[in-house]
C-alpha positions in Angstrom: 14.9 27.2 -1.0 11.3 25.9 -1.4 9.2 26.7 -4.5 6.6 29.4 -4.2 3.1 28.0 -3.3 0.3 28.3 -5.8 -1.9 31.4 -5.7 -5.1 31.4 -3.7 -7.9 30.4 -6.0 -5.8 28.2 -8.3 -7.1 24.7 -8.9 -4.8 21.9 -7.8 -4.9 18.1 -8.0 -4.0 16.1 -4.9 -2.4 13.0 -6.4 -2.3 11.4 -2.9 -6.1 10.9 -3.1 -6.1 8.8 -6.3 -7.1 5.2 -5.8 -5.8 2.3 -7.9 -8.5 -0.3 -7.0 -11.3 0.4 -7.5 -10.0 3.1 -9.8 -10.8 6.6 -8.7 -9.4 9.9 -10.0 -7.5 12.2 -7.6 -9.4 15.0 -6.0 -9.3 18.5 -7.4 -9.6 21.5 -5.0 -9.3 25.3 -5.0 -6.3 26.6 -3.1 -7.3 28.4 0.1 -4.1 28.9 2.0 -0.9 27.3 3.2 -1.3 25.7 6.6 1.3 26.3 9.3 2.8 22.9 8.6 3.4 23.8 4.9 0.5 21.7 3.5 -2.0 23.3 1.1 -5.6 23.7 2.3 -7.8 22.8 -0.7 -11.6 23.0 -1.0 -13.6 20.7 -3.4 -16.4 21.9 -5.6 -18.9 20.7 -2.9 -17.1 22.6 -0.1 -15.1 19.8 1.5 -11.8 21.1 2.8 -8.6 19.0 3.2 -4.9 19.4 3.5 -2.7 18.3 0.7 1.0 17.5 0.6 2.7 20.1 -1.8 5.0 17.4 -3.2 2.0 15.3 -4.3 0.0 18.3 -5.7 0.0 19.7 -9.2 -1.9 22.3 -11.2 -5.2 21.0 -12.6 -5.3 20.5 -16.4 -8.0 21.8 -18.6 -10.3 18.8 -18.3 -10.0 18.8 -14.5 -10.7 22.5 -14.3 -13.8 21.9 -16.5 -15.0 19.1 -14.4 -14.6 21.2 -11.2 -16.5 24.1 -12.8 -19.3 21.6 -13.8 -19.6 20.1 -10.4 -19.6 23.6 -8.7 -22.3 24.8 -11.1 -24.4 21.6 -10.6 -24.3 22.2 -6.8 -25.2 25.9 -7.3 -28.2 24.9 -9.3 -29.3 22.3 -6.8 -29.1 24.8 -3.9 -30.9 27.5 -5.9 -33.7 25.0 -6.7 -34.0 24.0 -3.0 -34.2 27.6 -2.0 -36.9 28.3 -4.6 -38.9 25.3 -3.5 -38.6 26.4 0.2 -39.7 29.9 -0.7 -42.7 28.6 -2.6 -43.8 26.5 0.4 -43.3 29.4 2.8 -45.3 31.7 0.6 -48.4 29.4 0.8 
């Protein structure tokens, strides 16, 4: 019997994306759904979606959740600023 998949919305770390050289942290993504092949579909803070092997995935720790939230907020601010600049140009 397989383990129950994480709830939609949970943050997971895909250990398969870590790189040893040059060193790079594994990707963190928000759980979207379980694909038909059993892989987890995750979405990054910037909106990039990928499928992750459940065996190589784990729940994000506090620092990883914080970094994800920071990245998502930075993107939200950047988009809001671009919308504001566009609206100002259009109003002229």
